[in-house]
Wavefront OBJ file of the C-alpha trace (Angstrom):
o trace
v -3.543 -9.971 1.735
v -0.861 -7.491 0.723
v 0.157 -4.524 2.805
v 1.770 -1.567 1.054
v 5.227 -0.720 2.364
v 5.442 3.040 2.692
v 8.926 2.938 4.212
v 10.911 1.959 1.135
v 13.380 4.461 -0.317
v 13.740 5.543 -3.908
v 16.701 4.289 -5.938
v 18.276 7.197 -7.835
v 18.463 6.699 -11.566
v 21.364 8.887 -12.598
v 21.912 12.548 -13.433
v 20.104 14.821 -15.817
v 21.480 14.722 -19.349
v 21.678 17.618 -21.771
v 18.329 19.061 -22.661
v 16.489 22.368 -22.324
v 18.005 24.451 -19.511
v 14.668 25.329 -17.944
v 13.574 21.705 -17.939
v 16.804 20.521 -16.346
v 16.646 23.273 -13.746
v 13.144 22.273 -12.807
v 14.132 18.650 -12.445
v 17.249 19.484 -10.452
v 15.072 21.376 -7.971
v 13.986 18.029 -6.542
v 15.917 15.329 -4.749
v 15.057 12.595 -7.250
v 16.892 12.920 -10.558
v 15.358 11.471 -13.728
v 17.656 11.002 -16.755
v 16.927 13.196 -19.768
v 18.424 12.476 -23.188
v 18.983 14.741 -26.165
v 16.493 16.701 -28.215
v 14.000 13.863 -28.340
v 12.884 14.921 -24.882
v 13.105 11.340 -23.698
v 13.086 10.956 -19.956
v 14.052 7.846 -17.989
v 12.934 7.438 -14.430
v 13.427 4.606 -11.975
v 11.222 4.247 -8.906
v 10.808 1.672 -6.184
v 7.698 -0.485 -6.390
v 4.905 0.827 -4.203
v 6.179 4.396 -4.086
v 4.502 7.375 -5.799
v 6.072 9.274 -8.678
v 8.353 11.894 -7.054
v 7.333 15.529 -7.268
v 10.257 16.385 -9.589
v 8.519 14.694 -12.492
v 5.551 17.002 -11.949
v 7.747 20.103 -12.293
v 8.277 19.898 -16.059
v 4.849 21.391 -16.586
v 3.196 18.138 -17.639
v 0.298 16.633 -15.741
v 1.217 12.976 -16.099
v -1.796 11.633 -14.234
v -3.941 10.877 -17.324
v -0.995 9.107 -18.951
v -0.291 6.999 -15.877
v -3.936 6.027 -15.610
v -3.752 4.235 -18.972
v -1.771 1.518 -17.204
v -4.299 1.014 -14.416
v -4.525 2.107 -10.823
v -1.784 -0.048 -9.312
v 0.884 -0.569 -11.969
v 3.424 1.307 -9.813
v 3.291 -1.701 -7.483
v 4.543 -4.080 -10.183
v 8.128 -4.304 -11.416
v 8.543 -3.608 -15.120
v 9.321 -0.971 -17.744
v 6.578 1.282 -19.042
v 6.914 3.652 -22.019
v 4.581 6.587 -21.558
v 4.168 9.222 -24.330
v 3.231 12.665 -23.017
v 2.362 16.087 -24.438
v 2.751 19.335 -22.493
v 0.552 22.421 -22.640
v 2.557 23.824 -25.564
v 2.098 20.724 -27.671
v 5.669 19.484 -27.208
v 6.078 15.715 -27.194
v 7.822 13.846 -24.395
v 8.492 10.195 -23.811
v 8.798 8.876 -20.281
v 10.437 5.474 -19.831
v 9.396 4.504 -16.339
v 11.160 1.562 -14.749
v 9.606 0.155 -11.603
v 12.078 -1.913 -9.598
v 11.773 -3.974 -6.445
v 14.958 -4.723 -4.511
v 13.371 -5.713 -1.221
v 12.256 -9.167 -0.158
v 8.803 -9.497 1.390
v 8.673 -8.950 5.124
v 6.712 -11.832 6.623
v 5.509 -12.713 10.101
v 4.563 -16.431 10.274
v 1.499 -17.660 12.139
v 0.480 -20.863 13.901
v -1.833 -22.773 11.561
v -4.699 -24.998 12.655
v -6.009 -27.761 10.413
v -9.093 -29.927 10.840
v -8.247 -33.635 10.925
v -9.208 -35.089 7.574
v -9.842 -31.603 6.189
v -8.081 -29.653 3.430
v -4.292 -29.671 3.731
v -2.684 -26.317 4.536
v -0.947 -24.382 1.798
v 2.256 -22.473 2.405
v 0.337 -19.185 2.060
v -1.776 -20.215 5.075
v 1.385 -19.850 7.192
v 1.624 -16.107 6.487
v 0.350 -14.120 9.461
v 1.142 -10.728 7.937
v 3.197 -9.564 4.984
v 4.636 -6.300 3.705
v 4.951 -6.555 -0.073
v 3.422 -4.388 -2.810
v 3.897 -6.750 -5.753
v 2.503 -10.239 -6.238
v 4.184 -13.052 -4.347
v 4.169 -16.824 -3.937
v 4.720 -19.018 -0.893
v 6.154 -22.529 -0.931
v 7.073 -25.156 1.638
v 10.747 -25.959 2.204
v 11.822 -29.535 2.751
v 9.612 -32.532 3.380
v 5.975 -31.724 4.101
v 4.232 -33.941 6.724
v 1.091 -35.823 5.776
v -0.824 -34.266 8.711
v -2.810 -37.471 9.155
v -2.712 -37.709 12.956
v -3.745 -35.269 15.653
v -0.842 -33.214 16.946
v 1.684 -30.497 16.155
v 3.910 -30.524 13.058
v 6.941 -28.315 12.416
v 6.992 -26.860 8.894
v 9.264 -24.471 6.986
v 8.370 -22.152 4.115
v 9.612 -19.233 2.024
v 7.924 -16.324 0.288
v 9.197 -14.833 -2.982
v 7.941 -11.749 -4.802
v 7.550 -11.272 -8.561
v 11.090 -9.848 -8.852
v 12.649 -12.927 -7.296
v 13.346 -11.397 -3.901
v 12.837 -14.111 -1.318
v 12.675 -14.386 2.425
v 14.936 -16.629 4.443
v 13.443 -19.965 5.446
v 10.671 -19.334 7.949
v 9.448 -21.784 10.580
v 6.011 -22.300 12.073
v 3.732 -25.019 13.461
v 0.672 -26.720 11.972
v -1.650 -28.218 14.586
v -4.092 -30.911 13.459
v -7.221 -30.766 15.632
v -10.796 -32.004 15.802
v -12.624 -28.987 14.481
v -15.900 -28.268 16.266
v -15.717 -24.481 16.107
v -18.005 -22.591 13.734
v -16.851 -19.672 11.584
v -17.125 -16.185 13.079
v -18.703 -13.150 11.377
v -16.389 -10.235 12.171
v -18.163 -7.683 9.957
v -21.716 -7.772 8.610
v -22.379 -4.801 6.303
v -25.480 -2.620 6.428
v -26.508 -2.263 2.793
v -28.513 0.337 0.930
v -29.649 0.869 -2.648
v -32.266 2.668 -4.684
v -35.121 0.802 -6.325
v -33.753 -1.176 -9.259
v -30.111 -1.083 -8.161
v -28.161 -4.304 -7.703
v -26.953 -5.227 -4.217
v -23.503 -6.735 -3.613
v -24.451 -8.706 -0.524
v -21.043 -10.165 0.312
v -18.697 -7.391 -0.854
v -17.873 -6.127 2.637
v -18.749 -9.295 4.551
v -15.831 -10.572 6.678
v -15.807 -14.116 8.067
v -12.948 -15.884 9.854
v -12.433 -19.503 10.844
v -10.116 -21.238 13.269
v -8.853 -23.757 10.684
v -7.371 -23.395 7.230
v -9.565 -24.183 4.232
v -12.328 -22.376 2.412
v -15.442 -21.079 4.158
v -18.510 -21.158 1.924
v -21.088 -18.372 2.209
v -24.775 -18.620 1.351
v -27.111 -15.637 1.262
v -30.834 -15.754 1.940
v -32.219 -12.513 0.498
v -35.774 -13.800 0.074
v -37.123 -11.138 2.448
v -35.661 -8.296 0.361
v -37.952 -6.711 -2.209
v -35.570 -4.597 -4.285
v -38.452 -3.041 -6.228
v -40.204 -1.630 -3.161
v -38.753 0.974 -0.777
v -38.349 -0.243 2.778
v -36.087 -1.758 5.409
v -35.324 -5.453 5.108
v -33.059 -8.143 6.518
v -30.781 -10.651 4.827
v -29.371 -13.824 6.403
v -25.821 -15.031 5.813
v -24.725 -18.607 6.562
v -21.053 -19.583 6.721
v -19.933 -23.222 6.559
v -16.351 -24.383 7.087
v -14.672 -27.489 5.655
v -15.682 -29.527 8.719
v -19.350 -28.689 8.286
v -19.559 -26.251 11.216
v -22.019 -23.443 10.445
v -22.831 -19.977 11.749
v -25.418 -17.411 10.703
v -25.709 -13.644 10.886
v -28.409 -11.149 9.943
v -27.729 -7.899 8.085
v -29.912 -4.883 7.345
v -30.854 -3.719 3.850
v -32.379 -0.316 3.061
v -34.141 0.226 -0.271
v -34.862 3.881 -1.132
v -37.492 5.114 -3.560
v -35.294 7.706 -5.212
v -32.311 9.886 -4.585
v -32.284 11.748 -1.301
v -32.931 15.433 -1.877
v -30.764 18.221 -0.538
v -33.819 19.565 1.272
v -34.176 16.279 3.167
v -30.479 16.298 4.029
v -30.545 19.952 5.085
v -33.491 19.374 7.393
v -31.688 16.534 9.172
v -28.416 18.475 9.423
v -30.256 21.491 10.869
v -31.748 19.217 13.535
v -28.292 17.848 14.279
v -26.672 21.285 14.559
v -29.423 22.395 16.922
v -28.482 19.480 19.190
v -24.683 19.859 19.163
v -24.196 23.653 18.932
v -25.474 26.760 20.705
v -26.084 30.250 19.276
v -23.254 31.765 21.314
v -20.630 29.418 19.846
v -18.004 30.806 17.501
v -17.686 29.440 13.980
v -14.612 27.561 15.152
v -16.529 26.095 18.082
v -19.363 24.905 15.858
v -16.948 23.263 13.437
v -15.177 21.502 16.297
v -18.503 20.253 17.675
v -19.448 18.921 14.241
v -16.016 17.319 13.818
v -16.344 15.518 17.143
v -19.838 14.292 16.273
v -18.800 12.992 12.845
v -15.768 11.219 14.334
v -17.851 9.586 17.057
v -20.826 8.554 14.915
v -19.297 7.377 11.620
v -17.240 4.185 11.753
v -14.602 3.776 9.059
v -15.053 1.249 6.227
v -12.720 0.726 3.293
v -14.983 1.699 0.383
v -18.243 3.400 -0.528
v -20.361 4.667 -3.407
v -18.994 8.083 -4.413
v -21.561 8.977 -7.061
v -23.793 11.165 -4.857
v -22.410 13.276 -2.005
v -25.921 14.091 -0.679
v -26.760 10.429 -0.301
v -23.308 9.710 1.187
v -23.776 12.416 3.829
v -27.339 11.383 4.670
v -26.609 7.679 4.995
v -23.322 7.966 6.902
v -24.771 10.487 9.357
v -28.322 9.188 9.797
v -28.632 5.628 8.455
v -25.584 3.372 8.396
v -23.211 5.235 10.734
v -20.291 4.122 8.576
v -18.304 5.254 5.566
v -14.919 5.911 4.020
v -13.130 9.243 3.500
v -15.714 10.344 0.902
v -18.532 9.873 3.402
v -16.646 11.837 6.085
v -16.025 14.538 3.477
v -19.695 14.573 2.444
v -20.879 14.811 6.057
v -18.492 17.695 6.728
v -19.606 19.444 3.539
v -23.256 19.166 4.556
v -22.495 20.772 7.928
v -20.351 23.565 6.476
v -23.035 24.452 3.934
v -25.717 24.714 6.651
v -23.405 26.934 8.687
v -23.201 29.254 5.670
v -19.403 29.124 5.424
v -17.200 29.519 2.380
v -15.394 26.295 1.551
v -13.318 24.496 -1.065
v -13.472 20.798 -1.951
v -10.168 18.964 -2.363
v -9.386 15.553 -3.842
v -5.938 13.976 -3.671
v -4.178 14.163 -7.034
v -5.164 10.900 -8.762
v -2.495 8.361 -9.647
v -0.006 9.165 -6.901
v -1.225 6.389 -4.621
v -3.552 3.420 -4.946
v -6.367 5.145 -3.105
v -7.867 8.616 -3.370
v -8.755 10.955 -0.514
v -11.227 13.806 -0.017
v -11.261 16.723 2.405
v -12.192 20.420 2.577
v -10.817 23.860 3.261
v -13.095 26.194 5.189
v -12.916 29.928 5.872
v -13.552 30.664 9.553
v -12.791 34.358 9.042
v -14.553 36.856 6.798
v -14.498 37.620 3.093
v -12.236 40.622 3.723
v -10.093 38.900 6.347
v -10.182 35.200 5.410
v -8.764 32.500 7.656
v -8.620 29.297 5.698
v -8.002 25.932 7.376
v -8.030 22.323 6.231
v -10.976 20.335 7.585
v -10.671 16.552 7.376
v -13.081 14.505 9.475
v -11.651 11.147 8.330
v -10.268 8.865 11.016
v -6.497 9.071 10.567
v -4.052 6.207 10.992
v -3.471 5.195 14.602
v 0.276 5.910 14.685
v -0.388 9.586 13.859
v -3.963 9.812 15.073
v -4.130 13.540 15.679
v -7.107 15.753 14.930
v -7.803 16.675 11.313
v -9.928 19.614 12.444
v -8.747 23.032 11.217
v -5.139 22.401 10.203
v -2.690 24.737 8.483
v -0.739 24.080 5.299
v 2.336 23.505 7.467
v 0.571 20.748 9.364
v -0.757 18.833 6.349
v 2.650 19.130 4.660
v 4.169 17.620 7.797
v 1.658 14.766 7.612
v 2.787 14.139 4.037
v 6.223 13.337 5.441
v 4.901 10.468 7.568
v 2.311 9.314 5.019
v 3.701 10.235 1.573
v 1.223 12.051 -0.673
v -1.670 11.644 1.767
v -2.566 15.324 1.243
v -1.109 15.640 -2.266
v -2.958 18.271 -4.291
v -2.292 21.298 -6.496
v -2.007 23.975 -3.810
v -1.837 26.729 -6.453
v -5.554 26.161 -7.120
v -6.556 26.828 -3.502
v -6.169 29.670 -0.997
v -3.194 29.548 1.344
v -4.170 28.598 4.857
v -3.852 30.850 7.870
v -0.448 30.486 9.512
v -1.655 30.416 13.119
v -1.895 26.847 14.431
v -5.158 26.474 16.356
v -5.216 22.659 16.566
v -2.177 21.126 18.216
v -0.578 18.113 16.492
v 2.414 17.227 18.702
v 3.330 14.082 16.759
v 3.840 16.183 13.610
v 5.958 18.906 15.169
v 9.275 17.139 14.360
v 8.284 17.309 10.683
v 7.408 21.019 10.505
l 1 2 3 4 5 6 7 8 9 10 11 12 13 14 15 16 17 18 19 20 21 22 23 24 25 26 27 28 29 30 31 32 33 34 35 36 37 38 39 40 41 42 43 44 45 46 47 48 49 50 51 52 53 54 55 56 57 58 59 60 61 62 63 64 65 66 67 68 69 70 71 72 73 74 75 76 77 78 79 80 81 82 83 84 85 86 87 88 89 90 91 92 93 94 95 96 97 98 99 100 101 102 103 104 105 106 107 108 109 110 111 112 113 114 115 116 117 118 119 120 121 122 123 124 125 126 127 128 129 130 131 132 133 134 135 136 137 138 139 140 141 142 143 144 145 146 147 148 149 150 151 152 153 154 155 156 157 158 159 160 161 162 163 164 165 166 167 168 169 170 171 172 173 174 175 176 177 178 179 180 181 182 183 184 185 186 187 188 189 190 191 192 193 194 195 196 197 198 199 200 201 202 203 204 205 206 207 208 209 210 211 212 213 214 215 216 217 218 219 220 221 222 223 224 225 226 227 228 229 230 231 232 233 234 235 236 237 238 239 240 241 242 243 244 245 246 247 248 249 250 251 252 253 254 255 256 257 258 259 260 261 262 263 264 265 266 267 268 269 270 271 272 273 274 275 276 277 278 279 280 281 282 283 284 285 286 287 288 289 290 291 292 293 294 295 296 297 298 299 300 301 302 303 304 305 306 307 308 309 310 311 312 313 314 315 316 317 318 319 320 321 322 323 324 325 326 327 328 329 330 331 332 333 334 335 336 337 338 339 340 341 342 343 344 345 346 347 348 349 350 351 352 353 354 355 356 357 358 359 360 361 362 363 364 365 366 367 368 369 370 371 372 373 374 375 376 377 378 379 380 381 382 383 384 385 386 387 388 389 390 391 392 393 394 395 396 397 398 399 400 401 402 403 404 405 406 407 408 409 410 411 412 413 414 415 416 417 418 419 420 421 422 423 424 425 426 427 428 429 430 431 432
């Protein structure tokens, strides 16, 4: 598995050449300097693999997101040169030559590997405990590889090299050959849902681990699921490792007759608000109560269906108790709407990072004296795990400095937040 390195620095690509004065001035306003050449409006830009396009490129008045998307969602993670034709709002043609470079070797932490006697031989990649590398990589053994025939511990050495040829030093670890009697372990069994007629991806979020290297085969018994009839069902998963040890787990499947209506969602949210708020609470107090409830009752998962916010809110709040940032956003939206508050929906500018993000702004003041705050119920990363409840522009901009582009959006399209900080975020204060 690859982990994106957000700590790499950009490599500057030179100084602005002669071109339109306004264009050069806009580019020079940033700290990252693309190279512009002549009247052809050709622009060269070099960025480090895994990093977003710097804001300076956005300042020429061209929304480059649709152009970037033609190369796919993760091409900025892969070294190479990409020629991207662009057209601005006035019909002027630009050409962006984007060079993605990778100067850093993978950062690897080895792990102790266990192998079943007589089972599949370990591969060098099995020796990787964790890795920080955005591009593709390969692992290979260094020196003579033991035959691993007898029980015992074997010293092995390996290296990891990325697609740009950056390699680690020789790394050492141990392979232990054991008699494997331990069954695989189910570490996450998803709770699935679908409407009548929809396909179910039974194993998409299933996570199974095993004590020894080698493939673990998964079989799914969905015979009790009737996908054409609404109801609650169970599915049985069986995992078998290379030594023949097996384990089983049961998951829940919910089949719905049709899309959940807003009326059904509203009725459930009204019941929830009656339980967690009181009439004498301020708007701020009610939003904080809802934030706490959403945080406590929705566990984070890496992905979800984003086609229907009503369904996302209903299921994450009242059925599955899990979801990604879209589900947290949908749950918060459902609450804000039932509280009768003015709000704005925000989505991270696409293309700047691999993933997208959703959150809201909510007015806790009045129409004549608005007090806008950011409202993000998503569970934030542990190293900066402060509250996302009612934050100012200053606070989300500070968060962008520890997680680049996490709250990247076109602020000109939204109201400015209130300046008074009402939710303390001590870990962000150094970045104000």
